[in-house]
C-alpha positions as CSV (number, residue, x, y, z in Angstrom):
1,M,89.2,81.3,74.4
2,T,91.4,82.1,71.4
3,H,93.7,85.0,71.8
4,T,95.3,87.5,68.9
5,V,97.9,89.9,69.4
6,V,96.8,93.7,67.6
7,L,99.5,95.7,66.7
8,C,98.2,99.1,67.4
9,F,101.4,101.1,67.0
10,I,104.7,100.0,65.6
11,L,107.5,102.8,67.3
12,F,111.0,102.8,65.8
13,L,113.0,104.9,68.4
14,C,116.6,104.9,67.7
15,F,118.5,104.9,70.9
16,N,120.6,102.9,73.3
17,V,118.4,100.7,75.6
18,V,118.8,101.2,78.9
19,A,117.6,98.3,80.2
20,Q,116.9,96.7,83.8
21,L,118.4,93.7,83.8
22,R,119.6,91.3,86.1
23,N,123.4,91.5,86.3
24,N,123.8,87.6,85.6
25,G,127.5,87.9,85.2
26,H,128.6,85.3,82.8
27,R,125.5,83.4,82.6
28,R,123.6,83.7,79.6
29,Q,120.6,86.0,80.1
30,E,117.2,84.7,80.1
31,W,114.8,86.6,77.6
32,P,112.3,87.9,78.0
33,V,113.6,89.7,81.5
34,P,111.4,88.2,84.2
35,Y,108.2,90.7,85.4
36,R,110.3,91.9,89.0
37,R,108.0,90.9,92.2
38,F,108.1,92.7,95.4
39,D,107.6,91.6,99.1
40,R,104.9,94.4,99.5
41,R,103.4,97.4,97.6
42,P,105.8,100.5,98.7
43,D,103.9,104.1,99.4
44,V,103.1,106.4,96.6
45,D,105.6,109.3,96.3
46,S,103.8,112.6,96.8
47,Y,105.2,113.9,93.6
48,C,102.9,111.6,91.6
49,E,99.7,113.0,91.1
50,A,96.5,111.4,89.2
51,L,94.4,113.1,86.6
52,Y,91.9,110.9,87.1
53,P,91.1,109.1,90.8
54,F,92.3,105.5,91.0
55,C,89.7,103.4,91.9
56,P,87.2,105.8,93.6
57,T,84.1,103.7,94.1
58,G,86.4,100.4,95.3
59,D,87.3,99.3,98.7
60,P,90.2,101.6,99.9
61,E,92.1,98.5,101.0
62,G,91.6,96.5,98.1
63,R,89.2,93.9,99.7
64,I,87.1,91.5,97.7
65,P,83.6,90.5,98.7
66,Y,83.5,86.9,99.9
67,M,81.0,84.7,98.4
68,R,78.7,81.6,99.4
69,D,80.4,78.5,98.2
70,S,76.9,77.5,96.9
71,D,76.6,80.4,94.9
72,V,77.0,80.7,91.1
73,I,79.3,83.2,90.0
74,S,78.6,84.5,85.9
75,V,82.0,85.6,84.4
76,Y,82.3,88.3,81.9
77,R,84.6,89.4,79.4
78,L,84.6,93.4,79.0
79,Q,86.6,95.5,76.3
80,T,85.7,98.9,75.5
81,P,88.0,101.6,73.7
82,V,91.1,103.2,75.9
83,W,89.6,106.9,77.4
84,E,85.9,105.9,76.1
85,F,84.3,108.2,78.9
86,K,86.5,110.8,77.1
87,Y,86.7,110.3,73.7
88,G,83.7,107.8,72.7
89,D,84.9,105.5,69.9
90,V,87.7,107.4,68.4
91,L,90.7,105.0,69.6
92,G,88.5,101.9,69.2
93,K,88.6,102.7,65.6
94,L,92.1,102.0,66.1
95,H,91.8,99.0,68.2
96,I,93.4,100.4,71.1
97,M,91.2,98.8,73.8
98,H,91.1,98.3,77.4
99,D,90.2,95.1,79.1
100,A,88.7,93.9,82.0
101,V,86.5,90.8,83.6
102,G,83.0,91.3,85.0
103,F,81.4,88.9,87.7
104,S,78.0,88.5,88.7
105,S,76.6,86.7,91.6
106,A,73.4,84.4,91.0
107,E,72.3,84.6,95.1
108,T,72.5,88.2,95.5
109,G,72.1,89.8,91.7
110,T,75.1,91.9,92.5
111,N,77.5,92.8,89.4
112,Y,81.3,93.3,89.6
113,T,84.0,94.6,87.8
114,M,87.4,94.0,87.9
115,E,90.1,95.4,86.0
116,W,93.8,96.2,86.4
117,Y,95.1,99.9,85.4
118,E,97.6,102.7,86.2
119,L,97.7,104.8,89.2
120,F,98.7,108.1,87.5
121,Q,97.4,107.4,84.2
122,L,99.2,106.1,80.6
123,G,101.6,108.7,80.4
124,N,103.2,108.0,83.8
125,C,103.6,104.5,83.3
126,T,105.5,105.2,79.5
127,F,108.0,107.8,80.1
128,P,109.6,109.1,83.2
129,H,109.6,112.6,84.7
130,I,113.0,114.6,84.9
131,R,113.0,116.8,87.9
132,P,115.5,119.0,88.9
133,E,116.0,117.9,92.6
134,V,116.2,114.3,91.2
135,Y,119.4,113.4,89.0
136,A,117.8,110.0,87.9
137,P,114.8,109.9,85.9
138,F,111.8,109.5,88.2
139,W,108.6,107.3,87.8
140,C,105.1,107.4,88.6
141,N,103.9,103.9,87.2
142,Q,102.4,102.0,89.7
143,G,99.6,100.4,88.3
144,A,96.9,98.0,90.6
145,A,94.0,95.7,90.6
146,C,90.5,97.7,91.0
147,F,87.4,95.8,92.3
148,F,84.3,97.9,92.5
149,E,80.4,96.9,92.6
150,G,78.5,97.2,89.7
151,I,79.0,96.4,85.4
152,D,78.3,100.1,83.4
153,D,76.8,98.0,80.7
154,L,76.3,100.7,78.0
155,H,80.3,101.9,78.7
156,W,81.3,98.0,78.1
157,S,78.8,97.1,75.2
158,Q,78.3,100.4,73.3
159,N,81.7,100.4,71.5
160,G,83.2,97.4,72.8
161,T,82.6,94.2,74.4
162,L,80.3,92.6,77.3
163,E,80.1,88.8,76.6
164,K,79.3,86.0,79.3
165,V,82.1,83.4,78.8
166,G,81.2,81.0,81.5
167,E,80.4,80.3,85.5
168,I,82.5,79.6,88.6
169,T,81.6,78.5,92.1
170,G,81.9,80.7,94.7
171,T,84.5,78.5,96.2
172,Q,86.6,79.1,92.8
173,F,85.7,82.7,93.3
174,N,87.2,83.4,96.6
175,D,90.3,81.7,95.7
176,M,90.4,83.9,92.4
177,A,90.1,86.8,95.1
178,Q,92.9,85.8,97.2
179,W,94.9,85.4,94.3
180,V,94.3,88.7,92.9
181,Q,94.9,90.4,96.3
182,E,98.6,88.4,96.7
183,D,99.3,89.3,92.9
184,N,98.2,93.0,93.6
185,Q,100.7,93.3,96.3
186,T,103.6,92.2,94.4
187,G,103.5,92.8,91.1
188,I,102.8,96.8,91.5
189,Y,104.4,98.5,88.1
190,Y,102.9,99.0,84.8
191,E,104.7,98.0,82.3
192,T,103.5,100.1,78.7
193,W,106.0,98.5,76.2
194,T,106.4,95.0,74.4
195,V,110.2,95.4,73.1
196,R,110.8,92.8,70.7
197,S,114.1,92.5,68.4
198,E,112.0,92.7,65.1
199,P,108.4,92.6,63.7
200,S,108.6,89.0,62.6
201,P,106.5,86.0,64.3
202,N,110.3,84.4,65.4
203,A,111.4,87.5,66.8
204,T,112.9,87.4,70.2
205,V,110.7,89.2,73.2
206,W,113.4,91.4,75.3
207,F,110.3,92.4,77.5
208,E,107.0,91.9,78.0
209,S,104.2,94.3,78.8
210,Y,102.5,94.1,81.9
211,D,99.2,95.8,81.9
212,C,95.3,95.4,81.8
213,S,95.2,92.9,78.9
214,Q,98.2,90.8,80.8
215,F,96.0,91.3,84.0
216,V,92.9,89.9,82.4
217,H,95.0,86.8,80.7
218,R,96.5,86.1,84.2
219,T,93.2,85.9,85.7
220,Y,91.8,83.9,82.8
221,R,94.8,81.2,83.8
222,K,94.0,81.3,87.4
223,L,90.4,80.4,86.8
224,A,91.3,77.7,84.4
225,E,93.9,75.9,87.2
226,L,91.1,76.5,89.5
227,G,88.9,74.1,87.3
228,A,86.6,77.2,85.3
229,K,85.5,76.3,82.0
230,L,85.9,79.8,80.0
231,S,85.0,80.2,76.2
232,S,84.0,82.8,74.2
233,R,81.8,83.2,71.1
234,T,84.1,85.6,69.0
235,Q,87.9,85.8,68.7
236,T,89.4,88.2,71.6
237,N,92.1,90.6,70.3
238,Y,94.1,92.5,72.6
239,T,96.4,95.9,72.3
240,K,100.0,95.7,72.5
241,I,102.4,98.4,71.9
242,Y,105.5,97.2,70.4
243,L,109.1,98.4,70.3
244,Y,112.2,97.0,68.3
245,S,115.4,97.1,69.5
246,G,118.9,95.3,69.5
247,E,119.8,92.9,72.5
248,P,119.8,95.3,75.4
249,T,123.2,95.6,77.6
250,Y,122.8,96.1,81.2
251,L,124.7,99.5,81.7
252,G,123.7,99.4,86.0
253,N,121.2,100.5,88.2
254,D,120.5,104.2,88.7
255,S,122.2,104.6,92.0
256,A,125.5,103.3,89.8
257,I,124.9,105.9,86.6
258,F,123.5,108.4,88.6
259,G,125.8,108.5,91.7
260,Q,129.2,107.7,89.7
261,P,131.5,110.9,88.5
262,A,132.8,108.3,86.0
263,L,129.3,107.6,84.3
264,K,128.1,111.4,84.4
265,N,127.9,111.3,80.4
266,L,126.1,108.4,80.4
267,A,123.4,109.8,82.8
268,M,123.1,113.0,81.0
269,D,122.9,111.2,77.6
270,I,119.7,109.6,79.4
271,R,118.4,112.7,81.0
272,K,118.6,114.4,77.5
273,F,116.7,111.5,75.8
274,Y,113.8,111.6,78.0
275,H,113.3,115.6,78.3
276,P,111.6,116.4,75.1
277,V,108.6,114.2,76.3
278,Q,108.3,116.5,79.4
279,T,106.4,119.2,77.4
280,S,105.0,117.0,74.8
281,P,101.3,117.6,74.3
282,V,100.8,114.1,73.5
283,V,102.5,113.0,76.9
284,H,100.3,115.8,78.6
285,R,96.8,114.0,77.3
286,L,97.8,110.8,78.3
287,G,98.0,112.2,82.1
288,S,101.7,112.7,82.3
């Protein structure tokens, strides 16, 4: 399957990037910075509230049904404009798309949708909150996989794509399901931005995004590792949001920057930078 990145936004922000880089001492920094994995998913802070509930029809514990080894599971590529349920094809005209994977069991005839998205909407994964009682910027940026019964044909096909891309066995599906659940417990934070040094093809990537399309990519790669043969009749385009920056410099973690009097000016600069987005109507519409 061919994947082509579609550049939907080019955002030039004039600020000093405070990056969560690994402190490697004198060792050369690895680019892009590896996505940080965790031992388990932490509890959600009660401050974080969802404008729309996360995965309302999925299993509360994130369980995925077991398939018989003899079953044949059809795999579907699903793509629709972001917030299609609210704005129709408005964002589709700008090629701002949401991606997912569909499955259909030949033995039971049951369809399933699997997607990865924000627990508290995109705005909260893009900008932090500045809270009076919490000095450091506060994030509500968890993301997770949602697996639920049914494929809303109209939702995916009317303004997007619903295409069968292959078949897998029940055994392959069950192995993939185990991987999804493990991935879901260790990859817990949504990353909106892809940060690069410049727009050119040979630019250095400082940070990769971690979003719905990346989850679909990882799922396809896992299925390929398990022996699946997937192909699409059309070129597949994915949405990326880019930031362009000079090489990021590690300045310290939250406790260092916001806990040491010597770094008070730096801490204040960071809070001032994020303050304007707290009342932004754009961020509000994004669910922040």
